[in-house]
C-alpha positions as CSV (number, residue, x, y, z in Angstrom):
1,M,38.2,50.0,-16.9
2,E,34.9,50.3,-18.1
3,S,32.0,50.3,-14.7
4,R,28.9,48.8,-14.7
5,A,25.5,50.4,-12.2
6,Y,23.4,48.0,-11.7
7,D,20.0,49.6,-12.6
8,A,17.0,48.1,-10.0
9,G,14.1,49.4,-13.5
10,R,16.3,47.4,-15.8
11,S,14.6,43.7,-16.2
12,E,16.7,40.6,-17.9
13,R,15.1,37.4,-19.1
14,V,17.7,34.9,-19.0
15,K,16.7,31.4,-20.6
16,V,16.9,28.8,-18.1
17,T,16.8,24.9,-19.5
18,R,17.0,22.1,-17.1
19,K,18.4,18.8,-18.5
20,S,17.0,15.6,-17.6
21,V,18.6,13.9,-15.3
22,K,18.2,10.2,-14.9
23,K,18.8,9.4,-11.7
24,T,19.3,5.9,-10.2
25,V,17.4,5.5,-7.5
26,K,17.6,1.8,-5.8
27,K,14.2,0.6,-4.2
28,A,14.5,-2.4,-1.9
29,P,12.6,-5.5,-3.2
30,I,8.8,-5.3,-2.1
31,K,8.6,-8.4,0.5
32,T,5.6,-9.9,0.2
33,V,3.6,-13.0,1.9
34,R,0.7,-15.0,0.1
35,V,-2.5,-14.9,2.0
36,R,-5.4,-17.2,2.1
37,L,-9.6,-16.2,2.0
38,L,-11.1,-18.2,4.7
39,K,-14.4,-17.0,4.2
40,N,-17.0,-17.8,1.2
41,I,-17.5,-14.4,0.3
42,R,-16.2,-11.8,-2.5
43,L,-13.9,-9.3,-0.5
44,N,-11.9,-6.1,-1.8
45,K,-9.8,-4.7,0.3
46,I,-7.3,-1.2,0.4
47,G,-4.1,-1.9,2.5
48,A,-3.8,1.3,5.1
49,A,0.4,1.3,4.9
50,T,0.7,0.6,0.6
51,G,-2.9,1.5,-1.1
52,I,-2.4,-1.3,-2.4
53,R,-5.7,-3.0,-3.8
54,Y,-6.6,-7.0,-2.9
55,S,-8.9,-9.0,-4.1
56,F,-10.8,-12.1,-3.4
57,E,-12.8,-14.1,-5.2
58,F,-14.0,-16.7,-3.1
59,A,-13.1,-18.9,0.4
60,G,-9.6,-20.6,-0.4
61,S,-8.4,-17.2,-2.6
62,E,-4.8,-17.3,-2.6
63,V,-2.8,-13.2,-3.0
64,D,0.5,-11.8,-2.4
65,I,0.0,-9.3,0.2
66,D,3.1,-6.5,1.3
67,E,3.8,-7.6,4.3
68,R,3.5,-4.2,4.9
69,D,-0.3,-5.1,4.6
70,L,-0.4,-7.7,6.2
71,P,-1.0,-7.0,10.0
72,E,-4.5,-5.1,9.2
73,L,-5.2,-7.8,7.2
74,L,-4.6,-10.8,10.3
75,A,-6.6,-8.5,12.7
76,K,-9.9,-8.6,10.4
77,T,-12.3,-11.4,12.1
78,T,-15.8,-11.8,12.3
79,G,-17.7,-12.1,15.6
80,T,-17.7,-15.6,16.5
81,T,-17.3,-19.0,14.5
82,C,-20.2,-20.2,16.3
83,C,-24.4,-20.3,16.5
84,G,-26.2,-21.3,19.9
85,E,-25.1,-20.0,23.6
86,G,-22.1,-21.6,25.1
87,Q,-20.7,-22.7,21.7
88,N,-17.2,-21.9,21.3
89,M,-17.6,-17.6,20.7
90,S,-14.0,-16.6,19.4
91,P,-13.7,-14.6,16.5
92,S,-13.0,-16.1,13.7
93,P,-10.3,-15.0,11.3
94,Y,-10.5,-14.2,7.6
95,F,-7.1,-14.8,6.6
96,E,-4.5,-17.2,7.4
97,L,-0.7,-17.6,5.9
98,V,-0.1,-20.1,3.3
């Protein structure tokens, strides 16, 4: 019977190869909601939740938005809707659901 002693000063090269493994990952389908821009402006907005860039070209532009970004977009409002004192001074939304 042959015995082998471990030699700490001796180094061995071991070639390790990694086979490409095909992973099957089921992603949840992205749920989108169509949103319309109400203001007559060109607007690029990056969704805080997803990092997706949404581009609206003019008033009436409709874009499909990931539902995770929806609360932030719907919360965007201007200061007021009308001019003059004593008039309706409620915030005016930028977007509406279609």
